[in-house]
LUMGUGU-203016 format. One record per atom (N, C-alpha, C): x negated, y negated, z negated. Coordinates in steps of 0.2 Angstrom, whole numbers, padded with zeros to 4 digits, always signed. Example, Ala and Ser with C-alpha at 12.3 -4.5 7.8 and 13.67 -1.06 7.14 Angstrom:
2
-0066+0028-0039-0062+0022-0039-0066+0016-0039-0064+0011-0035-0068+0005-0036-0064+0000-0039
This chain:
204
-0575-0187-0059-0580-0183-0061-0583-0179-0056-0591-0181-0060-0597-0180-0054-0598-0172-0051-0603-0170-0044-0602-0163-0045-0606-0159-0048-0611-0163-0054-0614-0160-0058-0611-0158-0064-0606-0163-0066-0602-0160-0072-0597-0155-0071-0595-0154-0063-0591-0148-0060-0594-0141-0060-0599-0143-0058-0604-0135-0057-0604-0134-0063-0607-0137-0067-0609-0136-0075-0600-0133-0080-0597-0136-0079-0590-0129-0081-0587-0127-0078-0590-0124-0073-0587-0119-0069-0594-0113-0071-0599-0114-0071-0604-0111-0076-0603-0109-0082-0598-0113-0086-0597-0112-0091-0592-0108-0091-0586-0110-0088-0579-0103-0086-0583-0096-0085-0589-0097-0080-0589-0090-0079-0595-0086-0086-0597-0091-0088-0602-0089-0094-0596-0084-0101-0590-0088-0100-0584-0086-0104-0579-0077-0103-0581-0078-0095-0578-0071-0093-0584-0069-0093-0590-0069-0094-0596-0062-0094-0595-0061-0103-0592-0065-0106-0593-0062-0112-0585-0059-0114-0581-0058-0110-0575-0055-0110-0574-0050-0107-0578-0045-0104-0577-0043-0098-0573-0035-0100-0576-0033-0106-0572-0030-0109-0564-0029-0109-0563-0035-0113-0556-0038-0117-0551-0038-0110-0554-0042-0105-0551-0045-0100-0547-0039-0094-0555-0035-0095-0554-0027-0089-0548-0022-0093-0546-0022-0099-0542-0018-0105-0536-0021-0101-0535-0030-0103-0528-0033-0101-0524-0033-0094-0533-0031-0089-0530-0034-0083-0526-0025-0081-0526-0020-0082-0527-0014-0080-0521-0009-0082-0515-0012-0079-0510-0010-0078-0506-0012-0069-0503-0006-0069-0497-0007-0065-0497-0017-0061-0498-0019-0056-0494-0023-0054-0488-0026-0054-0488-0032-0056-0480-0034-0056-0478-0034-0046-0468-0032-0044-0467-0030-0040-0472-0036-0033-0470-0044-0036-0473-0048-0030-0480-0050-0031-0482-0045-0035-0491-0045-0034-0493-0041-0028-0490-0035-0029-0492-0028-0025-0487-0031-0019-0481-0036-0019-0482-0037-0011-0484-0040-0010-0488-0047-0013-0494-0051-0010-0499-0046-0004-0500-0040-0010-0505-0037-0006-0505-0030+0000-0499-0031+0001-0495-0028+0006-0494-0032+0010-0492-0037+0009-0493-0042+0016-0501-0045+0018-0504-0046+0013-0510-0046+0016-0512-0040+0019-0513-0033+0019-0515-0028+0022-0515-0027+0028-0504-0030+0029-0503-0028+0035-0507-0034+0039-0505-0041+0037-0511-0048+0041-0517-0045+0045-0519-0042+0038-0527-0040+0044-0528-0034+0046-0524-0028+0046-0522-0024+0047-0526-0017+0045-0526-0009+0048-0530-0006+0043-0536-0006+0045-0542-0005+0041-0548-0002+0043-0552-0009+0044-0549-0016+0040-0551-0025+0040-0555-0023+0036-0562-0028+0037-0565-0028+0032-0566-0038+0029-0565-0035+0024-0563-0038+0017-0566-0041+0015-0569-0046+0012-0571-0050+0005-0569-0053+0000-0569-0049-0007-0567-0052-0011-0571-0056-0015-0570-0062-0020-0571-0065-0021-0569-0067-0030-0572-0066-0035-0569-0065-0040-0567-0061-0042-0567-0051-0040-0567-0047-0041-0564-0045-0047-0568-0049-0053-0568-0045-0060-0569-0037-0061-0566-0034-0065-0565-0028-0064-0563-0022-0054-0561-0025-0051-0560-0022-0047-0552-0019-0045-0546-0020-0049-0542-0017-0050-0538-0020-0041-0539-0025-0040-0536-0026-0035-0541-0022-0028-0545-0023-0029-0552-0019-0021-0549-0014-0024-0547-0009-0029-0545-0003-0027-0539-0003-0022-0533-0007-0025-0527-0005-0021-0527-0009-0014-0531-0012-0012-0533-0013-0005-0536-0008-0003-0540-0005-0006-0546-0002+0000-0541+0007-0002-0534+0005-0004-0530+0013-0006-0525+0010+0001-0524+0006+0002-0519+0003+0007-0524+0003+0013-0530+0004+0013-0531+0006+0020-0540+0000+0024-0539-0005+0016-0547-0009+0018-0549-0009+0018-0558-0011+0019-0564-0010+0019-0566-0017+0015-0566-0016+0008-0566-0022+0003-0575-0022+0002-0576-0030+0000-0584-0031-0001-0582-0033-0008-0583-0031-0014-0581-0034-0021-0588-0041-0023-0586-0044-0026-0590-0048-0027-0589-0051-0033-0593-0054-0038-0589-0059-0044-0597-0064-0045-0594-0068-0048-0600-0074-0050-0601-0071-0059-0598-0067-0062-0599-0064-0067-0604-0058-0067-0609-0058-0068-0613-0053-0069-0610-0048-0073-0604-0047-0078-0604-0042-0083-0597-0040-0077-0596-0041-0074-0590-0039-0069-0593-0033-0063-0599-0036-0060-0602-0033-0057-0606-0027-0059-0607-0028-0065-0610-0022-0071-0604-0017-0072-0599-0019-0074-0592-0015-0076-0591-0011-0068-0592-0014-0063-0589-0011-0056-0596-0007-0056-0600-0007-0056-0603+0000-0054-0604+0006-0059-0602+0002-0066-0601+0009-0069-0593+0012-0069-0590+0012-0066-0585+0013-0062-0587+0015-0056-0592+0015-0055-0595+0020-0046-0594+0016-0043-0591+0008-0041-0589+0003-0037-0597+0001-0033-0596-0002-0027-0601-0007-0025-0598-0012-0025-0602-0018-0029-0600-0026-0031-0606-0028-0032-0608-0038-0029-0613-0039-0031-0609-0048-0032-0616-0050-0034-0616-0053-0037-0614-0061-0034-0610-0064-0033-0611-0070-0028-0608-0077-0030-0610-0082-0031-0606-0091-0031-0603-0093-0027-0598-0095-0028-0591-0096-0023-0593-0103-0021-0596-0106-0026-0597-0114-0026-0603-0114-0019-0609-0109-0021-0616-0111-0017-0616-0107-0012-0616-0097-0013-0616-0094-0009-0615-0093-0004-0620-0091+0002-0616-0090+0010-0613-0083+0008-0606-0085+0010-0601-0081+0010-0600-0074+0013-0607-0073+0020-0606-0072+0024-0603-0070+0029-0600-0063+0034-0595-0065+0041-0599-0063+0045-0591-0064+0051-0586-0066+0050-0580-0060+0047-0576-0060+0042-0573-0057+0038-0566-0056+0041-0563-0050+0042-0555-0051+0043-0551-0053+0038-0552-0054+0032-0548-0056+0028-0555-0060+0023-0550-0063+0017-0554-0065+0011-0551-0066+0006-0548-0065+0000-0546-0061-0006-0549-0067-0011-0547-0073-0014-0547-0079-0020-0543-0078-0023-0541-0074-0027-0535-0072-0031-0539-0076-0042-0531-0081-0043-0537-0083-0050-0543-0084-0049-0543-0089-0044-0552-0092-0047-0551-0098-0045-0548-0103-0038-0546-0106-0037-0547-0112-0043-0541-0111-0047-0542-0115-0053-0548-0116-0059-0553-0112-0058-0559-0112-0062-0566-0117-0058-0561-0118-0052-0565-0123-0048-0564-0131-0048-0569-0136-0048-0568-0144-0050-0566-0145-0043-0560-0150-0044-0559-0153-0038-0561-0153-0035-0567-0159-0035-0573-0163-0031-0574-0158-0028-0576-0150-0029-0580-0142-0026-0574-0140-0022-0568-0141-0023-0564-0136-0019-0563-0136-0014-0563-0142-0010-0564-0142-0001-0573-0141+0002-0576-0141-0002-0581-0137+0001-0581-0130+0002-0578-0126-0004-0578-0120-0005-0573-0118-0001-0565-0121+0001-0560-0119+0008-0565-0121+0015-0567-0124+0013-0571-0125+0022-0577-0119+0023-0580-0116+0017-0584-0111+0017-0578-0104+0019-0576-0104+0013-0570-0096+0016-0567-0097+0023-0567-0103+0027-0562-0104+0032-0568-0103+0038-0574-0105+0035-0581-0104+0040-0582-0096+0039-0581-0091+0035-0581-0084+0033-0576-0080+0039-0571-0084+0038-0567-0079+0044-0565-0078+0050-0564-0074+0052-0563-0074+0059-0559-0076+0064-0560-0080+0070-0551-0084+0070-0546-0079+0068-0541-0081+0068-0536-0075+0066-0536-0072+0059-0542-0072+0056-0542-0070+0050-0539-0072+0044-0536-0067+0040-0533-0069+0034-0534-0072+0027-0532-0077+0023-0533-0079+0016-0529-0076+0011-0530-0073+0007-0524-0070+0002-0528-0075-0004-0525-0080-0007-0526-0086-0013-0520-0088-0017-0523-0087-0023-0519-0089-0027-0520-0095-0033-0516-0100-0034-0518-0107-0039-0511-0108-0043-0514-0113-0047-0511-0114-0052-0506-0120-0049-0500-0121-0050-0495-0127-0047-0495-0131-0053-0495-0139-0051-0497-0145-0055-0502-0150-0055-0502-0155-0057-0505-0161-0059-0512-0159-0063-0519-0161-0063-0522-0163-0070-0525-0158-0071-0531-0161-0076-0535-0154-0077-0536-0155-0086-0538-0147-0086-0541-0146-0095-0542-0141-0095-0546-0143-0102-0553-0136-0104-0549-0132-0108-0548-0127-0109-0547-0123-0113-0551-0118-0115-0550-0116-0120-0556-0113-0125-0555-0107-0130-0559-0101-0131-0556-0094-0134-0563-0094-0134-0562-0086-0140-0567-0084-0145-0573-0082-0138-0572-0081-0132-0578-0078-0127-0580-0086-0126-0576-0090-0125-0579-0095-0120-0575-0102-0118-0576-0108-0114-0573-0110-0114-0574-0111-0104-0567-0115-0103-0562-0113-0096-0561-0119-0092-0563-0119-0087-0559-0126-0085-0554-0122-0079-0548-0128-0081-0541-0126-0076-0540-0133-0074-0540-0130-0068-0539-0137-0064-0532-0135-0059-0524-0141-0059-0520-0138-0056-0519-0142-0047-0515-0137-0044-0514-0142-0037-0507-0142-0036-0505-0147-0032-0499-0148-0030-0498-0143-0025-0494-0140-0021-0493-0135-0015-0494-0142-0009-0492-0148-0009-0493-0152-0004-0501-0154-0002-0502-0154-0009-0512-0156-0008-0516-0149-0004-0514-0144-0009-0516-0139-0006-0515-0135+0002-0509-0134+0003-0509-0136+0009-0514-0141+0015-0512-0146+0014-0514-0151+0017-0522-0150+0017-0525-0148+0012-0533-0147+0013-0532-0141+0015-0529-0136+0016-0530-0127+0019-0530-0130+0026-0525-0133+0029-0525-0137+0036-0530-0141+0039-0534-0145+0035-0540-0149+0037-0544-0144+0039-0544-0136+0035-0550-0133+0038-0549-0127+0043-0544-0128+0046-0540-0123+0052-0537-0119+0050-0531-0117+0043-0527-0112+0039-0522-0114+0039-0519-0110+0041-0510-0111+0041-0509-0106+0036-0502-0107+0033-0500-0105+0028-0493-0100+0032-0493-0091+0032-0489-0090+0035-0483-0087+0028-0484-0086+0021-0481-0083+0018-0484-0086+0010-0478-0089+0006-0482-0090+0000-0476-0088-0006-0479-0086-0011-0475-0085-0017-0475-0087-0024-0471-0090-0027-0471-0092-0036-0468-0088-0037-0473-0089-0044-0473-0084-0052-0474-0088-0057-0471-0086-0062-0471-0088-0068-0476-0085-0072-0482-0087-0075-0487-0083-0081-0486-0087-0086-0489-0083-0090-0492-0087-0096-0495-0095-0097-0496-0094-0092-0501-0102-0091-0498-0106-0088-0492-0104-0087-0488-0110-0079-0487-0108-0075-0484-0110-0068-0482-0108-0063-0487-0106-0059-0487-0102-0054-0493-0101-0049-0491-0099-0043-0494-0103-0036-0492-0100-0029-0497-0095-0027-0495-0090-0024-0501-0086-0019-0499-0088-0012-0502-0088-0008-0500-0090+0000-0507-0083+0003-0503-0082+0009-0507-0080+0013-0508-0087+0020-0515-0089+0021-0514-0090+0027-0519-0088+0034-0520-0090+0040-0523-0088+0044-0526-0095+0046-0531-0091+0050-0536-0096+0051-0535-0098+0059-0534-0103+0059-0529-0103+0066-0536-0105+0073
């Protein structure tokens, strides 16, 4: 698949989320599962109190709320303008950010990339991981989730079309390692769309 095709699919995915802001925000506005809460707590401990964190694909901002309550300073960003507007209406500060193309700033003490890597074409993910690693300070932590498996698919609903790319644990671990990121903690869970792996990786 060409880079151009992958970028187009990613843009279509972002447009789908733009069309589903209210529904998605309502569906995800609930107490976190024990596994998800553990991941946030472990990430907070890895970053340290007062740490500066970049959250990509922040969505409605529920995780950012939790991380701030745990003592982190979160810079909220999303590729979908609708989610940025949703957070602004909530009284939060959020900015638009294209994870594939935009400058990620930094150096950050931590980066959060939950439920977003699966929407980026396989040929583009290595560049995204490189840029995330480059935005982290030495010793900084990445909290990331991705769908386990192989292959790619396109899913659709009333709001839009979504690219879904699965990774094996071995392939993603190797990709992270090539960019100086070493996994400190991992946890799997089964969601309605399949099995997910959540990791905390440190920049060496």
